[in-house]
Structures are given as structure tokens and as C-alpha cells.
Residue frames as a rotation matrix with the C-alpha (Angstrom) as fourth column:
GLY 1
-0.223 0.966 -0.131 27.34
0.163 0.170 0.972 -10.44
0.961 0.195 -0.196 76.26
HIS 2
0.483 0.585 0.651 25.26
-0.541 -0.385 0.747 -10.25
0.688 -0.713 0.131 79.39
VAL 3
0.924 -0.149 -0.353 26.95
0.336 0.759 0.558 -13.22
0.185 -0.634 0.751 81.09
GLU 4
-0.001 -0.995 0.101 30.43
0.825 -0.058 -0.562 -11.78
0.565 0.083 0.821 80.51
ASN 5
-0.182 -0.005 0.983 29.35
-0.216 -0.975 -0.045 -8.41
0.959 -0.221 0.176 81.97
ARG 6
0.813 0.522 0.259 27.89
-0.385 0.148 0.911 -10.11
0.437 -0.840 0.322 85.05
LEU 7
0.692 -0.623 -0.364 31.07
0.693 0.715 0.094 -12.14
0.202 -0.318 0.927 85.50
ALA 8
-0.268 -0.812 0.518 33.29
0.564 -0.568 -0.599 -9.06
0.781 0.132 0.611 85.13
ASN 9
0.161 0.420 0.893 31.09
-0.483 -0.756 0.443 -7.14
0.861 -0.502 0.081 87.60
LEU 10
0.978 0.184 -0.101 31.28
-0.026 0.583 0.812 -9.99
0.209 -0.791 0.574 90.13
ALA 11
0.326 -0.935 -0.138 35.05
0.853 0.354 -0.383 -10.19
0.407 0.007 0.913 89.62
GLN 12
-0.278 -0.436 0.856 35.52
0.110 -0.900 -0.422 -6.48
0.954 -0.023 0.298 90.26
LYS 13
0.495 0.542 0.679 33.38
-0.626 -0.320 0.711 -6.56
0.603 -0.777 0.181 93.41
SER 14
0.931 -0.180 -0.317 35.13
0.314 0.837 0.448 -9.71
0.185 -0.517 0.836 94.65
LEU 15
0.019 -0.990 0.136 38.56
0.765 -0.074 -0.640 -8.21
0.644 0.116 0.757 94.09
GLN 16
-0.109 0.005 0.994 37.50
-0.332 -0.943 -0.032 -5.09
0.937 -0.334 0.104 95.98
VAL 17
0.886 0.427 0.179 36.38
-0.332 0.318 0.888 -7.26
0.323 -0.846 0.423 98.92
PHE 18
0.582 -0.752 -0.310 39.80
0.765 0.635 -0.105 -8.95
0.276 -0.176 0.945 98.93
ALA 19
-0.254 -0.727 0.638 41.52
0.447 -0.673 -0.589 -5.57
0.858 0.136 0.496 98.83
ASP 20
0.277 0.443 0.853 39.40
-0.547 -0.657 0.519 -4.33
0.790 -0.610 0.061 101.74
VAL 21
0.987 0.158 -0.006 40.26
-0.096 0.631 0.770 -7.39
0.125 -0.760 0.638 103.86
ILE 22
0.421 -0.906 0.027 43.94
0.708 0.348 0.614 -7.81
-0.566 -0.239 0.789 103.02
THR 23
0.305 -0.398 -0.865 46.52
-0.405 -0.877 0.260 -5.43
-0.862 0.271 -0.429 101.61
MET 24
0.235 -0.226 0.945 46.91
0.813 0.579 -0.064 -5.95
-0.533 0.783 0.320 97.88
TYR 25
-0.155 -0.373 -0.915 48.84
-0.194 -0.897 0.398 -3.63
-0.969 0.239 0.067 95.62
GLN 26
-0.430 0.030 -0.902 48.45
-0.903 0.000 0.430 -5.61
0.013 1.000 0.027 92.41
ALA 27
-0.604 0.281 0.746 46.07
0.000 0.936 -0.353 -8.42
-0.797 -0.213 -0.565 91.58
GLY 28
-0.535 0.498 -0.683 43.85
-0.837 -0.205 0.507 -9.75
0.112 0.843 0.527 88.85
LEU 29
-0.153 0.559 0.815 40.96
-0.234 0.781 -0.579 -12.16
-0.960 -0.279 0.011 88.50
TYR 30
-0.658 -0.182 -0.730 40.83
-0.750 0.079 0.657 -14.27
-0.062 0.980 -0.189 85.37
GLU 31
0.499 0.853 0.152 38.34
-0.781 0.519 -0.347 -16.67
-0.375 0.054 0.925 83.85
ILE 32
-0.787 -0.573 0.229 39.22
-0.419 0.769 0.483 -20.29
-0.453 0.284 -0.845 83.18
ARG 33
0.354 0.904 -0.240 37.06
-0.809 0.167 -0.564 -21.79
-0.470 0.394 0.790 80.44
ASP 34
0.950 0.056 -0.307 37.35
-0.208 0.847 -0.489 -25.40
0.233 0.529 0.816 79.32
GLY 35
0.724 -0.674 -0.149 40.50
0.614 0.530 0.585 -25.73
-0.316 -0.515 0.797 81.41
LYS 36
-0.179 -0.801 0.571 42.23
0.932 -0.324 -0.163 -22.79
0.316 0.503 0.804 79.71
LEU 37
-0.341 -0.056 -0.939 42.94
0.561 -0.813 -0.155 -19.26
-0.754 -0.580 0.308 80.84
VAL 38
0.555 0.549 0.624 40.85
0.830 -0.410 -0.378 -16.71
0.049 0.728 -0.684 78.95
PRO 39
-0.487 -0.831 0.269 43.13
0.811 -0.545 -0.214 -13.82
0.324 0.114 0.939 77.92
GLY 40
-0.435 0.255 0.864 42.51
-0.132 -0.967 0.219 -10.50
0.891 -0.019 0.454 79.65
ALA 41
-0.953 0.044 -0.300 41.67
0.303 0.187 -0.934 -9.98
0.015 -0.981 -0.192 83.29
LEU 42
0.013 0.999 0.048 38.04
0.820 -0.038 0.571 -9.74
0.572 0.032 -0.820 84.37
ALA 43
0.951 0.220 0.217 39.15
0.050 -0.803 0.594 -7.30
0.305 -0.554 -0.774 87.07
THR 44
0.016 -0.986 -0.167 42.42
0.706 0.129 -0.696 -5.83
0.708 -0.107 0.698 88.30
ILE 45
0.966 0.031 -0.257 43.80
0.207 -0.689 0.695 -3.78
-0.155 -0.724 -0.672 91.16
GLY 46
0.143 -0.952 -0.271 46.95
0.168 -0.247 0.954 -1.77
-0.975 -0.182 0.124 90.62
SER 47
0.682 0.150 -0.716 48.12
-0.558 -0.527 -0.641 -0.12
-0.473 0.837 -0.275 87.45
GLU 48
-0.114 -0.849 -0.517 51.02
-0.990 0.142 -0.015 -2.48
0.086 0.510 -0.856 86.84
HIS 49
0.223 0.257 0.940 49.36
-0.455 0.880 -0.133 -5.88
-0.862 -0.398 0.313 87.28
VAL 50
-0.074 -0.274 -0.959 50.83
-0.957 0.290 -0.009 -8.46
0.281 0.917 -0.284 84.89
LEU 51
0.834 0.354 0.424 49.91
-0.449 0.881 0.148 -12.14
-0.321 -0.314 0.894 84.82
ILE 52
-0.259 -0.946 -0.194 53.02
-0.962 0.234 0.142 -14.33
-0.089 0.224 -0.971 84.85
ALA 53
0.457 0.602 -0.654 52.08
-0.743 0.663 0.092 -17.60
0.489 0.444 0.751 83.17
ASP 54
0.084 -0.488 -0.869 54.77
0.152 0.868 -0.473 -19.68
0.985 -0.092 0.147 84.89
ASP 55
-0.256 -0.081 0.963 54.09
-0.842 -0.472 -0.263 -18.29
0.476 -0.878 0.053 88.39
LEU 56
-0.922 -0.207 -0.327 54.16
-0.054 0.905 -0.422 -21.14
0.383 -0.372 -0.846 90.91
MET 57
-0.664 0.742 0.093 50.84
-0.191 -0.047 -0.981 -20.14
-0.723 -0.669 0.173 92.52
LEU 58
0.068 0.679 -0.731 49.13
-0.956 -0.165 -0.242 -20.11
-0.285 0.715 0.638 89.12
GLN 59
-0.446 -0.299 -0.844 50.62
-0.598 0.801 0.032 -23.51
0.666 0.519 -0.536 88.27
ASP 60
-0.991 0.110 0.073 49.32
0.002 0.569 -0.822 -24.82
-0.132 -0.815 -0.564 91.61
VAL 61
-0.245 0.956 -0.163 45.81
-0.637 -0.286 -0.716 -23.61
-0.731 -0.071 0.679 90.73
TYR 62
0.029 0.211 -0.977 45.96
-0.948 0.317 0.040 -25.55
0.318 0.925 0.209 87.46
THR 63
-0.697 -0.412 -0.587 47.13
-0.254 0.907 -0.335 -28.67
0.670 -0.085 -0.737 89.29
SER 64
-0.959 0.262 -0.110 44.96
0.198 0.338 -0.920 -28.55
-0.204 -0.904 -0.376 92.40
LYS 65
-0.456 0.810 0.369 41.94
0.410 -0.177 0.895 -26.91
0.790 0.559 -0.251 90.79
ALA 66
-0.106 0.346 -0.932 41.51
0.971 -0.164 -0.171 -25.14
-0.212 -0.924 -0.319 94.15
VAL 67
-0.719 -0.057 0.693 39.85
0.358 -0.885 0.299 -21.88
0.596 0.463 0.657 93.25
LEU 68
-0.785 0.492 -0.376 37.65
0.154 -0.433 -0.888 -19.37
-0.600 -0.755 0.264 94.98
SER 69
-0.618 0.658 0.429 34.07
0.599 0.042 0.799 -19.15
0.509 0.751 -0.420 93.77
PRO 70
-0.438 0.530 0.726 31.16
-0.472 -0.823 0.317 -16.82
0.766 -0.204 0.610 94.57
ALA 71
0.520 0.660 -0.543 29.74
0.088 0.591 0.802 -19.61
0.850 -0.465 0.249 96.74
ASN 72
-0.258 -0.705 -0.661 32.66
0.815 0.208 -0.540 -19.12
0.519 -0.678 0.521 99.14
PHE 73
-0.873 -0.031 0.487 31.37
-0.129 -0.948 -0.291 -15.64
0.471 -0.317 0.823 99.93
ILE 74
0.059 0.995 0.077 27.88
-0.529 -0.034 0.848 -16.95
0.846 -0.091 0.525 100.70
ASP 75
0.319 0.024 -0.947 29.02
0.506 0.841 0.192 -19.61
0.801 -0.541 0.256 103.21
């Protein structure tokens, strides 16, 4: 729907900003809904990006709930 398209568009633009600021060869932005990862990336950079479910950084995000939001770009 419309909300999903807006979210995917924001994700792609955000990922491009990250790539412009720091060097990234592979990355993806994913949605978390009701505390669960929604399958399929909203946006990716690199042709071989693969989400690794047991990655320590991803596990830290689940634990700390420290995530980047669009509001971080506004501040």
C-alpha cells in the first residue's frame, strides 16, 4: 500500500545518505513490526547483501532497541 511505498522510499533515500557519508559495499534496511523482523529488505546497497539472523549487531539491536529513525536526520 501507500504506507509501505513511502517507507521503502524513505529507506532507499536513507541508505543512499549513509553510503554517501561512509563507505558501504553491502547493507540493507529492514522493517521491524510488532517486535519482529519483516522479511525482505526495504532497501539494499550491493548485489550480494544477505541478512544474517544471528549477527551480533542485529542481536544487539533487538536487545537495546537502539535504532535509527527519520527523526535522527531532522535533528
